[in-house]
C-alpha positions as CSV (number, residue, x, y, z in Angstrom):
1,M,0.0,0.0,0.0
2,T,2.5,2.6,-1.1
3,R,2.4,5.4,-3.5
4,K,4.8,3.8,-5.9
5,S,2.6,0.8,-6.4
6,G,-0.3,3.0,-7.6
7,I,-2.9,1.0,-5.6
8,S,-4.3,2.4,-2.4
9,L,-7.4,2.7,-0.4
10,R,-8.2,6.0,-2.0
11,I,-11.1,5.9,-4.5
12,K,-9.1,8.0,-7.0
13,N,-6.3,5.4,-7.1
14,N,-8.3,2.2,-7.1
15,K,-8.0,-0.2,-10.0
16,S,-10.2,-2.9,-11.3
17,W,-8.8,-6.3,-12.4
18,N,-9.9,-8.6,-15.3
19,S,-9.3,-11.8,-13.3
20,C,-10.5,-12.6,-9.8
21,W,-9.0,-15.6,-8.0
22,Y,-6.7,-16.8,-5.3
23,S,-4.0,-19.4,-5.5
24,R,-1.0,-20.8,-3.7
25,K,2.6,-20.4,-4.9
26,L,2.6,-23.7,-6.7
27,E,-0.7,-23.1,-8.6
28,Y,0.0,-19.5,-9.6
29,N,2.0,-20.1,-12.8
30,S,-0.5,-22.7,-14.2
31,L,-3.5,-20.5,-13.4
32,L,-1.9,-17.5,-15.0
33,Q,-1.1,-19.4,-18.2
34,E,-4.7,-20.7,-18.2
35,D,-6.0,-17.1,-18.0
36,V,-3.8,-15.9,-20.8
37,C,-4.9,-18.8,-23.0
38,L,-8.6,-18.2,-22.1
39,Y,-8.4,-14.5,-23.0
40,I,-6.8,-15.2,-26.3
41,F,-9.4,-17.9,-27.1
42,I,-12.4,-15.9,-26.1
43,R,-11.3,-12.8,-28.0
44,S,-10.6,-14.8,-31.1
45,Q,-14.0,-16.4,-30.9
46,I,-16.0,-13.2,-30.1
47,I,-14.2,-10.3,-31.8
48,D,-15.7,-11.1,-35.3
49,L,-19.2,-11.8,-34.1
50,F,-19.6,-9.1,-31.5
51,F,-17.2,-6.4,-32.5
52,G,-17.9,-3.3,-30.5
53,K,-20.7,-4.9,-28.5
54,I,-18.7,-6.4,-25.7
55,F,-17.0,-4.1,-23.2
56,T,-15.2,-6.3,-20.8
57,V,-14.3,-9.9,-20.3
58,K,-13.6,-11.0,-16.7
59,L,-12.6,-14.4,-15.3
60,C,-13.5,-15.6,-11.8
61,R,-12.4,-18.8,-10.1
62,L,-14.4,-20.4,-7.2
63,N,-12.8,-23.7,-6.0
64,K,-12.8,-25.9,-9.2
65,Y,-15.3,-23.8,-11.1
66,L,-14.5,-21.2,-13.7
67,I,-16.9,-18.3,-14.4
68,I,-16.6,-16.1,-17.5
69,H,-18.4,-12.8,-17.2
70,L,-19.2,-10.7,-20.3
71,L,-20.4,-7.1,-20.1
72,M,-22.3,-6.3,-23.3
73,N,-23.9,-3.2,-24.8
74,N,-27.3,-4.4,-25.9
75,R,-29.6,-7.3,-25.1
76,K,-31.3,-7.4,-28.5
77,I,-28.5,-9.3,-30.1
78,F,-29.4,-12.5,-28.3
79,D,-31.1,-15.2,-30.3
80,R,-31.0,-19.0,-30.8
81,Q,-27.9,-18.9,-33.0
82,V,-26.0,-16.8,-30.5
83,A,-27.0,-19.1,-27.7
84,K,-25.7,-22.1,-29.6
85,Y,-22.5,-20.3,-30.4
86,F,-21.9,-19.6,-26.7
87,L,-22.7,-23.2,-25.8
88,S,-20.2,-24.6,-28.3
89,M,-17.6,-22.2,-26.9
90,L,-18.2,-23.4,-23.4
91,Y,-18.1,-27.0,-24.5
92,D,-14.6,-26.4,-26.1
93,I,-13.4,-24.7,-22.9
94,N,-14.6,-27.5,-20.7
95,K,-13.0,-30.1,-23.0
96,F,-9.7,-28.4,-23.2
97,F,-9.2,-27.3,-19.6
98,Q,-11.3,-30.1,-18.0
99,K,-13.1,-27.7,-15.7
100,T,-16.7,-26.9,-15.1
101,T,-17.3,-23.5,-16.8
102,F,-20.2,-21.1,-16.4
103,L,-21.0,-18.1,-18.6
104,S,-22.4,-14.9,-17.0
105,I,-23.7,-12.2,-19.4
106,S,-24.9,-8.8,-18.2
107,T,-25.9,-5.7,-20.2
108,L,-25.7,-2.0,-19.5
109,H,-29.3,-1.0,-18.6
110,D,-28.5,2.4,-17.1
111,K,-27.5,5.1,-19.6
112,I,-26.1,7.2,-16.8
113,N,-23.0,5.0,-16.5
114,S,-19.3,5.9,-16.2
115,L,-18.4,3.2,-18.8
116,N,-20.8,4.7,-21.4
117,L,-19.4,8.2,-20.8
118,A,-15.8,7.0,-21.0
119,L,-16.4,5.1,-24.2
120,T,-18.2,8.1,-25.9
121,I,-15.3,10.4,-24.9
122,G,-12.8,7.8,-26.2
123,K,-14.5,7.6,-29.5
124,L,-14.6,11.4,-29.8
125,I,-10.9,11.7,-29.1
126,E,-10.1,9.0,-31.7
127,K,-12.0,11.1,-34.2
128,R,-9.6,14.0,-33.5
129,I,-12.0,16.0,-31.3
130,K,-10.2,18.0,-28.7
131,F,-10.5,17.1,-25.0
132,R,-11.9,20.5,-23.9
133,S,-14.2,20.8,-26.9
134,R,-17.8,22.0,-26.7
135,T,-19.2,18.5,-27.4
136,I,-17.4,16.9,-24.4
137,K,-18.5,19.8,-22.1
138,L,-22.1,19.3,-23.2
139,L,-21.8,15.6,-22.3
140,L,-20.6,16.6,-18.8
141,K,-23.6,19.0,-18.4
142,E,-26.1,16.2,-19.4
143,F,-24.6,13.8,-16.9
144,K,-24.5,16.4,-14.2
145,K,-28.3,16.9,-14.4
146,V,-28.9,13.4,-12.9
147,C,-25.9,13.0,-10.5
148,N,-24.0,15.0,-7.9
149,G,-20.7,15.3,-9.8
150,V,-18.6,14.1,-12.8
151,H,-14.8,14.0,-12.9
152,I,-12.9,13.1,-16.1
153,Q,-9.1,12.7,-16.4
154,C,-7.2,12.2,-19.7
155,K,-3.6,11.2,-19.8
156,G,-1.3,11.1,-22.8
157,R,-0.6,13.2,-25.9
158,I,-3.8,15.2,-25.6
159,N,-4.9,17.1,-28.7
160,N,-2.1,15.5,-30.8
161,V,0.8,17.3,-29.1
162,D,4.3,15.9,-28.9
163,M,4.6,15.9,-25.1
164,A,2.4,13.8,-22.8
165,R,0.5,15.5,-20.0
166,V,-2.5,15.1,-17.8
167,D,-5.7,17.1,-18.1
168,S,-8.9,16.9,-16.2
169,M,-12.4,18.4,-16.2
170,Y,-15.1,18.2,-13.5
171,L,-18.6,19.4,-12.7
172,G,-20.1,19.2,-9.3
173,S,-18.5,17.5,-6.3
174,V,-16.8,14.0,-6.4
175,P,-15.4,13.3,-2.9
176,F,-12.4,10.9,-3.4
177,Q,-11.6,10.8,0.3
178,S,-14.9,9.5,1.5
179,I,-16.6,6.1,1.2
180,K,-20.1,7.2,2.1
181,F,-21.0,8.2,-1.4
182,M,-21.6,5.8,-4.3
183,I,-19.0,6.6,-7.0
184,D,-19.0,4.8,-10.3
185,Y,-15.5,4.4,-11.9
186,S,-14.4,3.4,-15.4
187,F,-11.1,3.3,-17.2
188,I,-10.5,2.9,-20.9
189,V,-7.7,3.4,-23.4
190,S,-8.3,5.2,-26.7
191,N,-6.0,4.6,-29.7
192,T,-5.0,7.8,-31.5
193,I,-2.5,8.9,-34.1
194,K,0.0,10.2,-31.5
195,G,-0.3,7.0,-29.3
196,L,-2.5,5.7,-26.5
197,Q,-4.5,7.9,-24.2
198,S,-6.0,6.8,-20.9
199,I,-9.4,8.1,-19.9
200,K,-10.7,7.8,-16.4
201,V,-14.3,8.8,-15.4
202,W,-15.8,9.1,-11.9
203,I,-19.5,9.7,-11.4
204,C,-20.9,10.5,-7.9
205,R,-24.5,9.5,-7.7
């Protein structure tokens, strides 16, 4: 819990992990290799069929069970063919790793979500729209109407400059030092011409 590690109890410095499991020293290497193989296999199977519709893929291990959690954009894409496709993918994973695997799928019902805001800002930045442009400020004002505060932080070569820097915008109050408030946090990376830019969004409900 030091400043150098970048992980602390402060809400502003907290990070979310793609994998969630606990292991002993002897099992760590094998489980880590399994996670890497699973991520490569899932992305190779899903990226063509659901491009742009799946936000995150997380793995969770409970005893001898493996849970694959998919966070998707829209529920309307589900039909019989998609269900058969997921069942065949689970069958291949069970056969290869010899573990009981479950699939958990959730969708973003709430439009007032930090992940939606981070993705829209990332797409705008990839289209060469400046970080402090009028469109992004209007997005902040729309989100501010239904919440207590919004805080956005962008890190990288902002506005296609040569030197990397950190810039942030906020409306309302987002208390990072308190745990009484419900704060929704998201982190994405946008790919621009000048390199990668990280976008962090905090929304205080």
